[in-house]
Residue, then its C-alpha position, 0 to 999 in steps of 0.5 A: m628297135q631298142m634291141t638293135s640300138g642296144l646291140l649297136n651300143k654294145r658293139r661300139w663299146v667293145y670296139l672302143r675297148d679293143l681299140l684302146r688296148e691296141l693303141i696303148g700296146r702300140d704306144i709302149k712298143l714304139r716308145y721302146k723300139r730298138s731299146l736294149l732295156g725296153i720297158a725297164w726304162s720306165l723304172i730306171n728314170p724314177l730310180a735315178q731321180l730317187l738316187v739324186f734327190s735322196l743324196i741331196f736331201s738326206v746328206v747335203l741338205p738333210l730335211n730330217i724326214p723319217n723313211y725319206t727314200t720311201f717318202l720321196f719315191t711316193g711323191l716322184l711316182a705320183w708326179n711322174w705319172f702326171q707330168t709324163s701324161l701331160h707331155a705326151a698329151t700335147g702331141a696326142i693329135v699332132d703325132n697321130r695325123e694318119l689316125i685323125r684323117r681316117p673317117g670315123f676314127p674316135v679321136t677322143i680316145l687319144p688323150i685317154v691312151t696317153v694317160a692310160t699308158n703312163f698309168i701302166h708305167f706307174l703301176l709297174a713301179l708300184p711294186i718297187l715302192l711297196a718293197f721299199l715300204l717293207i724294207g723300211g719296216i713300214p707295214l702294209r695296212t688295210t688303208i692300201l685298199a683305198l689306193p684305187a680311189i686315188f688312182v681314179v681321181q688322179f686319172l680323171f684330173t690328168l685326163s681333164l688337163s690332157y684334153f685341154v693341152a691336146t686341143l691347144h697344141v694343134t693351133f699353138r705349137d708353143t704349148q709344149y714349151l709353155l707346158g714344160i715351164v708350168l710343170l717345172l714350176g709345179f714340181y717345186l710347188s708340189p710336195v714331191f721332195y718335201d713335206v706338206g707341213a713345211i709350208p707355213q700355216p698362213y699359206q696352207a689353204l692357198y697351197r692346197l689349191n694345187p691338186m697335186v698337193v692333195l693327191i701326193d699327200a693322199y698317197r703318203r697318208i695311205l702308204l706311209r702313215g696308214q691313214l685315210p686321206g681327207a675325205l673333203d679334200l678328195l671330194a672337192l678334187s673329184l668334183v673339180s676334176a669331173g667339171l674340168l673333164w666335162l669342159g675339156y672334153r666339150i672344147f676338144i669335141r668342138a675343136s676336133a672338127q678342124f683337126a684335119e685341116e690344122l694338121 
């Protein structure tokens, strides 16, 4: 009996793994269908942002940050993964009606697909960031081995919020517009194009309640300064992300019974 149960669980995990791979591949193909440049658009967007912000904050309103291009690109990549994942997650259920209505389909996999797909775009742009580091004379230090840990923390945090927005958007279709406003404010309240140290000391503790502050600063410490990020900050964010993921998942599961009717 236990052997049969174990075999069924193994087959279930293999099925979920294969399904995840197929859905990610489908998302990427649909996103760039009939596009001349295809997946290159995932690189063009952050590079275009980099060009504009570099011009503004290096020439027009100089911030006097060393290696500003690399500094900025690091923040943009981390933020874009977070932002595009949440935007996509709002439609994870609404845009997959045919899958939701299939009996036995594991609906909980859809938010995972959105975050994983955008993580792939993040990884595709990462070699360009590493090239900027080398061009700017910044050596790749052993601290780069800590990057996967930051990836995991950001993945969990983004996924936890994805379950919330995916659930909310099924009932309240204004979620995507509200999310756009929140992310716009979050962009300026996160150190994407400026340094964390620019925030006055009395406000630092409050400012660091923003999880993206911790994540973006962690990427820059590892890549630009060759330092390991603050262990306490990352541990706190990991625990918060795990708690939010558990809560978001439970809410998602409870609401999923009504998804087919809502759609």
